[in-house]
N, C-alpha and C positions, 0 to 999 in steps of 0.2 A: 681552664676551669669550666666545669659543666654542672649545671643545676636543672632540676625538674620542678615545674609547678603544676600541680593538679588542680583543676577548677571544676566544680560540680555546678552545672547549670542546665536548664532546659534548652531545647533548640530555639525556642522563642526568645529566651534571655540572651543566648549567644548571638542570634540574628540582630537584636537591638544593640548589643554591645559593639558589634562589628560595624553597624550602621547600614545594614542591608534593608531594602524596602520590604514591607509586608505585602506579599503577593497572594495571600489567602483569598481575598474577594475575586481576583482574577482567576485563580485556580478553580474556585467553586463555579464561576460562570462558565469556564471551559468545560468542566465535568458535566454540568447541567446541559450544555449544548450538545456534547457528545452523547449523552444518555438520550436526549430527545431524538437525535438523528438515528441512533441505533434502534430505538423503539419504532420509528417510522419505517425502517428498512427490515424489520423482522419478517415481513411477508415475503421478502425476496430470498429469505433463507429456507423456505420450504422446499423439500426435495423435488416436488413437481416443477416449480418455477425454475430452480437451478438446472434441472435436466433440460427443460425447454430452451433456456438460455444457452447452455453448453452445446446442445445438439444443433441449434441454428448456426452458431459460429463454426462448429465442427464441419458441417456440410459445406458452408461457404468456403472455408479454407481448403477443404478436399477438392472442391470444384476448381478453385484457383490454381492449385497444385497440378491437377490433371490438365488444365488448359495450358500452363507453363511447359509441362513435359511434352504435350502434343505439339506445341509450337516449336519447341526446341528440336524435337525429333524431325519435324517436317523441314525445318530450316537446314538441319544437318544433311539430310538426303537431297535437298535441292541446291546445296552449295556447289559452285563451279569447282571443277578440279584444277588445282594450281600446280600440277606437275609439268 
């Protein structure tokens, strides 16, 4: 036997009926904190600041890669012949 029950209720009524806790205050606090942090970091989203940040990391990575390749190539040419 199969039967269907349709219940019309709001999400709040369903939450209370099932016994789930009301997390609305916690959600509001989290949203306020995220909003505050985003507003504080808006200055970091300016194109000038972003380019300065990316360029400093880019040159450091490029220098590290160049040093790695130079060291590897030097070690390969100085390695003793094992024949």
